[in-house]
C-alpha positions in Angstrom: 6.8 136.3 224.2 6.9 137.8 220.7 8.2 135.3 218.0 11.0 136.1 215.6 9.9 137.6 212.2 9.9 135.1 209.4 12.5 136.3 206.8 11.9 133.5 204.3 12.3 134.6 200.6 13.6 133.2 197.3 14.3 134.1 193.7 12.8 131.9 190.9 16.3 130.8 189.9 19.8 130.9 191.3 21.2 132.2 188.0 20.3 135.3 185.9 21.7 136.5 182.6 23.2 140.0 182.5 21.2 140.8 179.4 17.9 139.5 180.8 15.1 141.0 182.9 15.5 142.1 186.5 15.4 139.4 189.2 12.5 139.9 191.6 12.2 137.7 194.8 9.1 136.3 196.5 9.0 137.1 200.2 7.2 134.0 201.5 7.5 134.9 205.2 5.3 137.9 204.8 7.6 140.3 206.6 8.9 143.7 205.6 12.5 144.8 205.7 15.4 145.5 203.4 17.8 143.6 201.1 21.6 143.7 201.0 24.3 141.7 199.2 27.9 140.7 199.5 30.4 141.1 198.0 30.0 144.5 196.4 29.0 144.7 192.8 25.3 143.7 193.0 22.9 146.6 192.3 19.3 146.6 193.6 16.7 148.4 191.6 14.8 148.6 195.0 16.4 147.4 198.2 13.0 147.2 199.9 11.6 144.7 197.4 14.9 142.9 196.6 14.6 143.6 192.8 18.0 143.2 191.3 19.1 145.4 188.3 21.0 142.6 186.5 22.2 145.0 183.7 24.0 147.2 186.2 25.3 144.3 188.3 28.9 143.0 187.9 29.1 139.4 186.7 29.6 137.1 189.7 28.0 135.2 192.6 26.4 137.0 195.5 24.8 136.3 198.8 21.6 138.3 199.1 20.4 138.9 202.6 16.9 139.9 203.6 16.7 141.5 207.1 13.2 142.1 208.6 12.3 145.3 210.4 9.8 144.0 213.0 9.9 144.0 216.8 11.9 140.7 216.7 14.0 141.0 213.4 15.6 138.0 211.7 17.4 137.4 208.4 17.7 134.9 205.6 20.1 134.5 202.7 19.9 133.3 199.1 22.8 132.7 196.7 22.4 134.2 193.2 24.7 134.3 190.2 24.7 137.0 187.4 26.4 135.6 184.3 26.7 135.9 180.5 27.4 132.2 179.9 25.5 129.9 182.3 27.3 126.8 183.6 25.0 124.2 185.3 27.8 121.8 186.5 27.4 120.6 190.1 27.9 117.5 192.2 26.8 116.1 195.6 29.1 114.5 198.2 27.0 111.3 198.3 26.0 108.7 199.3 23.6 110.1 201.9 21.7 108.6 204.8 18.0 109.4 205.4 18.9 110.5 208.9 21.7 112.9 207.8 21.7 116.7 207.4 20.0 118.0 204.3 22.8 118.5 201.6 23.4 121.3 199.2 25.0 120.8 195.8 28.6 121.7 195.3 29.3 124.1 192.4 32.8 124.5 190.8 33.9 128.1 190.0 31.8 129.7 187.4 28.8 127.4 187.7 25.5 128.1 189.5 22.0 126.9 190.3 19.0 127.1 188.0 16.0 124.9 188.7 16.6 121.4 190.1 14.5 118.3 189.3 15.0 114.5 189.8 13.9 111.1 188.6 12.5 108.6 189.4 9.9 109.8 191.9 10.9 109.7 195.6 13.4 112.4 196.0 12.2 115.6 197.8 13.9 119.0 197.5 13.9 121.5 200.3 14.1 124.1 197.5 14.3 123.4 193.8 16.1 126.8 193.3 19.0 125.8 195.5 19.1 122.0 195.0 19.0 121.3 198.7 17.7 117.8 199.4 15.3 116.8 202.2 16.8 113.5 203.1 14.2 112.4 205.8 11.4 113.0 203.3 13.1 111.2 200.5 12.8 107.5 199.6 16.1 105.5 199.7 17.5 104.7 196.2 19.4 106.1 193.2 18.3 109.3 191.7 19.3 111.4 188.6 19.3 115.1 189.6 19.3 117.7 186.8 20.1 121.4 187.1 18.4 123.4 184.3 19.3 127.0 183.7 16.8 128.4 181.2 17.7 130.4 178.2 16.9 134.1 178.5 18.1 137.6 177.8 20.5 136.4 175.0 22.0 133.7 177.2 21.9 130.1 176.1 20.3 127.4 178.2 22.6 125.1 180.3 21.9 121.7 181.9 23.8 119.1 183.8 22.8 115.8 185.5 24.4 114.0 188.4 23.4 110.7 190.0 23.2 110.3 193.8 22.4 107.4 196.2 20.3 107.7 199.4 20.5 104.8 201.9 18.1 104.0 204.7 19.0 105.0 208.2 19.8 102.3 210.8 17.1 101.6 213.4 17.4 100.0 216.9 14.7 98.6 219.1 15.7 97.6 222.7 12.2 96.6 223.7 9.9 98.0 226.4 10.7 99.4 229.9 10.4 96.7 232.5 10.9 96.0 236.2 12.4 93.2 238.4 12.6 92.6 242.1 15.8 93.3 244.0 16.1 89.7 245.2 16.0 88.4 241.6 17.5 91.4 239.7 17.9 89.6 236.4 16.0 90.4 233.1 16.0 88.8 229.7 16.3 91.3 226.8 15.4 90.8 223.1 16.6 93.6 220.8 16.6 94.1 217.1 18.2 96.3 214.5 17.5 97.1 210.8 19.8 98.6 208.1 22.9 97.8 210.2 25.3 94.9 210.4 25.3 94.5 214.2 24.5 95.8 217.6 25.9 96.3 221.1 24.3 96.5 224.5 25.5 98.9 227.1 24.3 100.1 230.5 24.4 103.3 232.6 25.0 101.1 235.7 27.3 98.3 236.8 25.4 95.2 235.7 26.6 92.6 233.2 25.3 91.0 230.0 25.2 87.3 229.3 26.3 85.6 227.0 27.9 88.9 225.6 27.0 92.4 224.6 26.6 91.9 220.9 23.8 89.2 220.7 20.2 90.1 220.1 18.9 88.0 223.0 20.8 88.6 226.3 20.3 88.5 230.0 21.1 91.5 232.1 22.2 90.9 235.7 21.8 94.1 237.7 24.8 95.3 239.7 24.9 96.4 243.3 24.7 100.1 242.3 21.8 99.4 240.0 19.9 97.8 242.9 20.8 100.7 245.3 19.7 103.3 242.7 16.5 101.6 241.9 16.7 102.2 238.2 19.2 101.7 235.4 19.1 102.6 231.7 20.0 100.0 229.2 21.0 101.0 225.6 21.0 99.1 222.3 23.2 100.8 219.6 23.6 99.8 216.0 27.1 98.9 214.6 28.4 98.4 211.1 26.3 101.4 210.0 27.9 102.0 206.6 27.5 105.7 205.6 25.1 106.4 208.4 25.4 107.4 212.0 24.5 104.8 214.6 21.0 104.6 215.9 20.4 104.2 219.7 17.3 102.9 221.6 17.0 102.5 225.4 14.8 101.0 228.1 14.6 101.8 231.8 14.9 98.9 234.1 13.2 99.5 237.5 14.4 97.5 240.4 11.8 97.3 243.2 12.8 96.5 246.8 12.6 92.8 247.8 9.6 91.9 250.1 10.3 91.6 253.8 8.5 89.1 255.9 8.2 89.5 259.7 6.4 86.7 261.6 7.0 88.4 265.0 8.8 87.0 268.1 9.0 83.4 269.3 6.4 82.6 271.9 
């Protein structure tokens, strides 16, 4: 099986001044191919290298696409703005959870990306040219994120800072898989959750929980279907998760047949 080509590429900034030098990308994936852009108005000095002739390009924001030409072609995109008056304004739709999807900044009309940085240490960017944040690799906390568009080609520098919050993801631990005998199909469970306000136990079968389904320590009484099937999955799910999605952990309860004693016939 031949893998897909790697179309990865990026420009050094998301914003270029119309009176500055041409924008030349770095093709990090190592593939060859060609570049295109939408909407119309962007002019390539060379569509094979991706070099943009900024002087001939109409002011505006474009999506640049690199399409590989290998046996298994693929494509990637990068957003770039050609301007004569950079605007670095942006925002994020935070707070974010460390288990969430990596967010991109939101730009109002006329603003664009330059180079992103943050303080204090602990926040990790997927790409400092786009401002996309790697949530799972970042430490929970508050961060000041700055978008810097450097001066160049007659255009003044622009900078803007926004503060975001990243909160830790909930975690659930239902314990370890275990087994019981069918003639005593009852098991004590002890679960725990972190970064969540509560929990709830559920089952894939027909058993019941005592004293309830929301305590950390419960007893599960296997139902008739559980015993007949021989196994049942028990789930512990976090509740009161704030900005985050619930976390779920599970264990498998195996129910072994009860022993049978046969002493033979009366004599």
